[in-house]
N, C-alpha and C positions, 0 to 999 in steps of 0.2 A: 504493500500500500504506500503510495506517495502522498505526502502531506505538505502543503505549503503553509507555513506559519507566517501570519501577517501581524507585525507589531512595529509601529513607527519607532517606538523606544526600544532599544536593545543594547546590551553591554558592548563596549565599555561605557555607554551612556548610563547615567545614574537615574534611577527611577523605579518605582515599585512595579509598574506594568512590564517594563523591560526585564527586570530581574525575574519576575514570575514566568514570562515567556521563555527565557533562556533555560530556566530550571526544568520546565515542562519539555522543551525540546530535548534536553539531555536525557531526561527520564524515558521519553518515547524511543529515543535511539538505543537505549540500554535494555529495552524489553526483550530483544531477541526474537520478536514476532514478525520479522520482515518489514519493519516500518522504516521508511526513508523519509527524512524531514529536511526541507530547506527553508530558509528564512528570507523574507523581504522586510526591510526596515529603512530607517533614515541613513543618510550617507555617513553619519558619525557612528553608526553601529557596525558590528562585524557579522552581517548576514551574507548569504550567497548573492542576494540581489539588494539594491538600495534605490533610493529616490523618493520614498514616502516622506511627507512633511506636512505639518499643520498649515503651511502656506501654499502647498502645491495643489492647484485647482485641477490638475490632471492625474491625481492619485488613482482614479478609476481606470483611466487608459493604461497607466503603468501596470496595474494588477491584471487587467485583461490580456495584455501582451505576454506577461509571464505565464499566465494560465493557459492561453491558447497557442502560444508559439514557442516559448522557451522551456518551461519545466513540465507542463502538462500533468498536473497532479490529479489524484483521484478525489481529493477533498481539500478544501481551503479552510483554515482555522484562523479567524480574525480575533485578535485581542482588542475589544472595542471600548475604548475610552474616547468619546466623541471629539474632545478638544485636540487629541493627537492626530486627527485626520482632517482638521479644518472644520470647526463647528461654526456655522453661520446662522444666527438667530435673528429673525426679522420681526420686530415688534409691530411694525406697520401692517405686515401680512404674515402672520405666524405659519400659515400653511406653506409658505415659501421657504421656511427654515430647512436647512439641509447640512450635510457634510460632504466632503470631497470624495467619499467612497460610495455614495448612494447609487450612482449609476452602475457601479460594479455589481452591486446586489441585484439590480434589475436585469443585467445583461449576462451574468455568469451562467454558463451551462453546467458548471461543476458545482456539486453541493457545498454549501458554506455553513460551517459551524461557528457560532459566535459566542465568545466569553464576554459577558457584560461586567464592566468594572465600575459602573456608577448608575444608581437609581435612587433618587431622593424623595423624601416626603416633602409636602409643600412647605412645612415649617423649616426644614433643612435648606431647601432650595432658596427660600426667601432670606434666610439667615446668611447664606453664602454671599448674596449680593451686598449685604450690609457690612460684612466683616473684612472683606478683601479690599485692601487699600489700593486706590488708583491715583495716578498722577493727574493733576489738573489745577485750575485756578481756584484759590480759596479766598473768599471775602466774607462779608457779613451774611450774604445770601448764598455763598458758594457751597458750604457743606450741606445745609438743608435742601437746597435746590438739587444738588447732585444726588443726595440720598433719595429724594422723591422720585427722580428720574429712574434711578436704579431699581427702586421698588416697583414702579409701574412696568418697566421693561421685564423684570423678573416674573411678575405676576402673569403678564401676557405670554411670556415665553415658556412657562412651566409645562403646559400641555404639549407645546411644540417639542420640547426636549424629550418628553416621555414618548411622544409619537415617533420620534426618530429611533429610539430604542426598540419600540414595539414593531416598527416596520422591519427592522433587521431580524427580529425573531420570526416574523411572518414570512419574509422572503428567503431566509436561510434554511438550511436543512435541519438545524437544531440549535438550541440555545443552552448555555451553561452559566450557572449562577453559583456564587460562593455560599449562599444561605437561603433558607426558606423565605426569609424576609424579602430578599431581592427577587426571588422567583415570584412571590406574591405581588410585588410592585409592578413587575413586567407582565404578569398574567400568564406565566409559563416558563419553561426551561428546566433542564435537569440540574439538580443540586449536586455539585461536586466540590468538596472543600478545597480551599487554597492549599496546595502541597507545601510541606515543610519538613526538612530533615536537618539535624545538626551537621555542621560542616566538619567537625572533628571526628575522626574515626573512633575514638574512645572518649567517653564522657570524662570531663575533668571534675575532680572534687571541688566543692565550693571553696575550700581554703586555698587550693592551688590557683583556681581561677581568679580569686580576689587578689592574690599576691601579684598576678600579672598586671593588674591595674592599680596596685597600691591602695586597695580599698580596705576599710576596717573589717576585721575578722569577728568582732564582738557585737555587731549590729545586724538587724534584719535590713535588707536592701530592697527598696522600690526603685525600679529603673524606668526611665523614659528615653526612647530611642527613635530617631528618624528625623523627618523634616519639621523643624520647630516653627512652622508658619502659623498664621493667624487661625486657619481652619483646624489646626491640631490642638489648639487650646492650652498651650503651655504657659499662658500668662498666669494661671492660678498656682503653678507649682512653687514659685519663689515666695508665695504668700502663705504656704501651708505650714502649720505647726505640726510637725511630724509626731506621731505617737512615740511614747517612750520606747527606746531600744530600736528605733528605725532611722534610716538615713535615705535621702533621695539622691539618686545618681542620674545625671543627664548626659546625653551625647547627641548632638544635632549635626545635620548635614544638609546639603542642598541638591535638588534634582536638576536634571539637564535642562528642562524647559521651564523650571520654576522662576518666576519673576518677583516673588515676594521676598521681603527682607527677613532673614532668620532672626529670632530672638536670641539673646545670649544671657548667661548667668555666670556670676563669679562664684568661687568656692567660698562658702559662708558657714561659719561656726560661731553663732552668737546666742546669748541667752537673754530672756526678758521676763519680767514678772507679769502675771496675769491677774486682772481684776484687783490690782493693788494688794495682793496677798503674798504670802511668803512662797507660794508654789511657783515654780518657774519651769518653763519648757525650752528645749533647745531647738532652734530652727536649723536644720542641716540640709544644704543643697550642695552637692559636689558636681561641678561641671567638668567632664573629662576633656572637652574641647579637642577631640581627636578627629573630627570631621567624618567623612564617609569611611566606614569600617570594612575591612576585608571580611570575607565569609568566616574565616577562622576566628578573627577577633570578635565578630558578632556572636558566634557560638560561645566564646569564652565569657563574654559579658552576660549572656543569659545564664550560663552555669554559675556565675557569681551572684546572681540575683534571686530574690524570693518572690517578687511580684512585679509584673509589668504594669505601668500606669498609662492610661489612654484617655486623656481628658478632652476628647475631640468635640468640636462644636457641630460638625457634620461628618457623616461617613456612610459609604455604601458597603464597606468592607475594610479589613485591616490585615495586611500581610504581617505586620509586627505582632498582632495578637496570635496569629497562627504560628509564627516562628517561636514565640514564647511558649505556647502549648506544646510544641514539638520538643522543647527542652524541659518539659514538666513544670513550667512556671505558670501559675494562675494569673488572672488579670483583675484590675480595678479600672472601670471605664465609665464614661458618661452614660446617662440613662437614655441612650438612643436605641431604636428598635433592633438594629443589627446586633449590638452587644447584648441586649436583653435575651435574644434567642439562645446565646451560648451561656449566659448566666443561669438560665433556667435548667441547663444541663449540669449545673454545679461546678462549672469551670472557672468562675470568677464572680465578681460583684459589680453591680452598676450603682451609680450614685448621681445625685444632682451635681451639676458642674460648678461647684464652688469649693474653696479651700477646706472649709470645715467638713462638708459632706464627704469629700475624698479622704480626708484624714481619718474619719470615722470608718469608712469602708476598708481602708488599709488595716486599721485596728481589728475590724471584724474578721478579716481573712487571717490575721495573725493568731487570733484566739481559736480558730478551727482549722489551722493550716493543714493538718494531716488529712482532713476530709476533702478539702479542695485538691490537695496533691494527689490523692487516690483517684478522684474523678478525672483529673487531667491525664494521669497515667493510663487509665482505662480507655480514654478517648483518642489519644494521640496516634494510635496505629492507623487511623483513618486519614492521617495527613501524610503518610509515607509516600514519597514521590512514585515509587514503584506501583503502589496501590492506585494512586491518582491517575497515573499514565494508563493503566489497564482499563480504568473507567472511561477515559477519553477514547480509547480504541473502540470500545463497544459503541460509544456515541457516533464515532466516525462510520463504523460499519452500518449502523442503522440509518444514518443520513445518506450514505451511498445507495443503500437498498431502496429507501423511500424515493430518492431522485430517479432511480431506474423505473420504479413503478409509475411515477408521474409521466415519464417519457413515453412509456408503453401506453398509458391511458390517453395521452395527447395524440398518439398516432392511431 
């Protein structure tokens, strides 16, 4: 079976979609089931074909040429994050909203499997418009006027964005989602969890992993890893009064296409009294400032940690959460629908997105840590890349078979 993997973002480009795509490609190639995979991506990625770009209006033509003339795959697998293919939202005429790969979906004679990387509730979609900073003139009326325009545009474009996703699900051979929540938002699609395997061949002991980063051995560690942009909600972390015996560890980086300014924190070890009483609490935030971590370093940091912290303002999924679970690390996350699904499995705790609620949630996990750890250990086999790759192969086979039936019916 020949598979064309489509992902604008691809290593060495930095970003969650590209990292996911490359891990899946490697896993598919390693199955030994006669699967051949080639990749088309941006010119900065290391795929067999390139040319995809958020600004390339001819992305569809590029894909059609590869499919029909150059590679001739049996199935095409698109990692679909609309903005990576050129998302054009038209508030004046929402039905005209589109991406630069829409034409490919209409014209391809080869079955298309689509993995959806974003699907938001109205609250999250509207919130995204307000929290992402944009350049522009600011005066007495500047901020309110711009905020009103963004709100209006987002409200009008909400259905258009979802229709773009749903159109891909309808036109393609199959859809893949990372959660039941996302499948419900789209109205269909197979649920296959985001794959995750520790990069280190042998697990490190917590003590050894902590020594590699010069982290305290006598504390419980809550870790926040990834792109510390406004949507990730890291603003509350430096304000948290950590529970006794806990320390917060941060490490941030920046994605290839990301234009937001990352937040930064210094190493902080201070005490202050609370409510004018003799009781004092220590605020501990340790910023590693190591930037984008290699896979082995990322594994080491997870092995050094007890909980991963995900205070996201919006999300459709979290590769960081799945990576943490693969290392037997439970999570504390914002009370968003995606995270609630996994919290209900006993894999973590959700909380209101404020410093006090998150501190209490961390304390809650600490008090019943063995229960959460056991639930994570029982779940994580579903994230093994070998397991995930075989699930994908079954979807590919079904999409090819269904496409053949449709061709016979048309004739």
